[in-house]
Structure formats: structure tokens, C-alpha cells
C-alpha positions, 0 to 999 in steps of 0.5 A: 486521510486515505484519499489524501495519501493516495493523491500523493502516491499518484503524484498529483500536482502540488498546489501553491497557496498564499501564506496569509490568505490561503488563496491558490497561486496559479501564475507561478512555477510548480514543483512536485516531488516524486518522493511519495511514490518512490518511497512507497514503492521501495517499502512495497518492494521490500514487503513483497520480497520478504520471505514467508515462513509457514511452519507446523512444528512437530511435537511427539506428545500430540500423538501423530506422525511428523509427515502429517505436520509436513502435509499441513504446511504444504496445505497452506503453501499450496493454497496460497500459491493457487490463490495468487495464480487465480488473482493473476488470471483475474488480472490483479496483483498478487495477494502479497502485492495488494496487502503490501500496497494497502498497508503502505499507502492506505494504512488503517486495518488491512483486511480481506476474505479467505474462503474455500469455495467449490467451483459451480462449473467443475466442482473443484475446491479452491481458495478464494483469498481477496484483499479488501480496500481498507477505506471501504472496509466496515466491521464490528468486533466482539469479545472473541474477535470479528462478529461481522464484516462488510466490504463495499466495492463499486461495480458496473451493471454488466459486472453485476450481471456477469457475476450474479446473473441479475440486471439491476437499476442504477444507484439511487440518490436522495441528494447531491448533483445526481438527485432528480427529485425522488429517491429513484433518481439515478445516473449511468451505472456503467459510467458511475458504477454501483456500490455493492455490499459484501457482508459476512457474519459467523454463519451467513454471507449476504450481498446487495446494493442500496436497492437490490439483493444480489445474493440472499442469506447463504451459509458460508460454511466457515466456523467463524467469520471468513474475514481476516483483519490486522491493525497497521502499526503499534498505536492502540485504541487510546483515549484523550481529553484533548483530541477528539478524533484519535481513531483517525490516527490509528493505523497510519500510512507511511506518509504520516510523519512526512506529509507537511515536510513534503508540502514545505519542500515542494513550496521551496523547490517551486520557488527555486524553479520559478527563479530558474525559469525567470533566467530564461525569460528575463524582463527587458527594459527599453528607455526612449524619449517618448516611452513607446519604443519596443523591440521587434522580437525577443533578443534572447531568442533571435540574434537581433541588431538594435538601432538606438538613438542617443539617450535610449537604453536597453537593459534587463531587470536585476534577477531576484535572489533567494534569501540567504537562509534558503539553503540552511532551511532546505538542509533542515527540511531534507534532514527531517525528510530522511529521518521520517522516510529512508536514507538516500543510501537505501536508493543506491546513492552510495558514492563509496563502498559501505562498511559493515557498520554502515550496512548495519546502521542502514538496516536499523534505519530501514527496519524502523519504517518496515517492521510495523508493516512486516508484522501486519502482513505476518498477522494477515497470513497467520489468520489466512492459514488458520481460516483455510485450515478450520474451514477444510476440517469442517468435513464439507470438502474432499481432498484438494490437489495442491502444489508448490515448494515446501519448507525444505524448498522441495517441489510437491504436487499431491492430493491432501485430504482432511483426514491427513491433517486431523490432530496436527500441530498449530501453524507458526507464520512469520514474514522475514525481511530481506534487507542488506546485511554485513555477510562478511562479518557474519562469515568471520564470526561463524569461522571464529565460533567454529574454530573455538568449538562454540559452533559445530558443522551440524 
């Protein structure tokens, strides 16, 4: 399913098939809608532009100063900023961008690694926050959460040598097109890559390939499995007497309700395209006494003077026409597509100014698609902040110099030590979407509330 959805996102050319035999039709025009990519990119952009609110609300009963909670907020904000800067240096998208892509196009369980690590070169502590591809994420859940997690990623021999200092053999195959008669048959690892397994439990980290150990059992220093994972969507693990593969439907991508609709629309638009192209290259019939007479060149491309004998006829075949129900059918398909994705107005296709009511309706329609993804990312960031804080408070790290914009939008750049964060209040992490709102109506309501004494200036 994930591979199929990614093919849609890549706008892989649509395949026409015969309705009865299901054979591929190769000699007809093919239309491939750009809707899958445009739709996903719109959702991804909204997720990346949403406002991330990280708070440690101060409570006097905890017996510590409010400034300590402010430092705890800055600790999370600074680490997330430095993690994004590190990803940029590694020529990767930001953490939010990667998580937004995975939750939109991949679906499933969004996961990644969140660890505080000391640089072997400088000894500086930094946050290693890496998103995992859900298609290659494996895990086991116990009574208290993740018991172990493993991420599979394909790397070349040179990448492995640079990262782990080891020269490894190519991938091993026991069957398939690369099998060479023994379990050590291999292909060019630089071209095909080698599967690397990065495994974590509550105490250790182990990295290997199918044949070589790249990193032996090493304590990772985190009090829990240093991996965050969150389910996409609201569908729980249910059981059914009629459906055997329910787990395959959990955590669907945004494409779930519209896959077949897009296929139908591509089929229909391909027929439209075929009809239009036939008008450019019509079939010319030339009737002659012996039936062997032909035209020297295409009369539609080159102006041609044609001499005919009495009785000869030159004409074009009548153009095929679409069925009368075609437009009604297309209207129904387009309506289903909008209900399953986003209204056209979400892309700026507004021939007139929207009213406040229309803006609110647009926001509600958009929230239906967006809310589940917003919740998933909120869960991920909540787990990340708690993982980093729990690791920092183990006593294995000295102070970290962090910078960024705090909750009051004031720039900070300071060294934060574990002692300063001891006994602070818990994190509250929330992602708030920035969708269109009827600001005029809100200002009017605020003015009325102020004049009637229901709201003060404070």
C-alpha cells in the first residue's frame, strides 16, 4: 500500500486496462492527473506551517522557581532547532518536513530516533533526532510501551565505511534474480545498496547487516527505548470476522478514500484526451474505381490540391462521440473527489471574495483531512521532548549551549545544565494549524465583548 501511494505521489503514468480481461491498453492516449501530488503537498505545507507550542506551565506547589520551567521550555526549543540545523547540514529536509511527508503519503506509524549524543570529535552534546521511514520500521509493544524498535535503511559500502569504519561484503541472497548458487551470492553493493538494521531496546543499541556487525551491543544511555512512535489517524486495532488484514488499514495515508476515484477519473480523462487527439489526426477515406488511389501527403498538415476523376470521393470518417451520460458521470466523480480531499477553493480557485461563513466552512472541510495528522505530529513532538529531557537528567551530560526563540518570542542563547531543570513541571506540547479564519468577525465579537464588559483589555 505504501509503495502504491508513493507511486501516486510521484505521478507515475496511469495505466489503461481493458474492463473485462484486465489487459493493458497500449495504443490509446493516457491522462495522468496531478491531483495526488498537489493534494499531498498542500497537506504537507499546512503541517509544516502549523505553530508548535511547547510549554512547561508553572505550578507553585512543585516548590521551584518559574524561571526553571522557562529554562525547560528553552531546552526543548533549542534542541529542536539545533536538530533541524543538523539535518540541513546533512542535506535532508527539516524534522517537521519529514514527519509531515511520512504522515501524509506513507501513513502507518510515524516513528524516529531521539537521542542526546556526544560528538566523538569535539565532545559536544547534540540532539540526534532522525525520522524513520514507516515502511521500514519494525517494533514490539509491551505493557509500558515500546520494548524494542528497529529501522532498516539501505546504504552503500562506502557510506558504511565512512560511518562505521568497516569494509563489508555485498548483500547476500538465497533466491531471486541475484542468487548465484550459494548464500554468498551478491551484487554490486554500490549500485544496489546493503540493508542496515539499527536496533534498540531499553538498554542497548545494535547495528548490523545480514552478514556483518557494524556496531556491537552498546548501552545507549536512555532510561527507555530512545524511539518515538505515533499512530496516524483514529482507527484502533479492531478485530473482524470477515476481514483478515485489518492491520493493513490502520494508519492510512491521505489517499485512502480517493485512490479508486482517481483511477476512474484518469480513465475518463484519457478517453477525453483520445477523442481530442483524434480530431487532430482524422481518418481520410478516398474512394476510387480500383480502390488503390492514395493521397500524396496529409491534407490537414500541408495545403494540397487534389485532382479526382468523376466518381472519386474524399471525406473523413465521422468523429466518435462521448456517451450522453459522460458529463453527469464526471460531475459525480469530481464531487466524490472533493469530498474525499479538499475543496477547489483551498487551492485559491475563488472567482469571488469569500464571506466569513464560507471561510469557516472551508476551514471545517480542511480540518477533517488535517486534524488526524496534526494530532500525530503533536504526539511525536511530545515524545521527543520527553525523551530528550529524560536522557538529559540521567547525569551523563554536562550543560548544553542552546539558542532560539522562546515561548514569548524572545531570542535566547545560554547554557542550560541538568541541575537547573531538576523538579520542573511536565511538558505540554501542541501543534496548532494555521488555516484561514474570519478575522473580521472575530474582531467584531471582541469589540462587542469589550463594550458590554464581558472582556477586559488585560
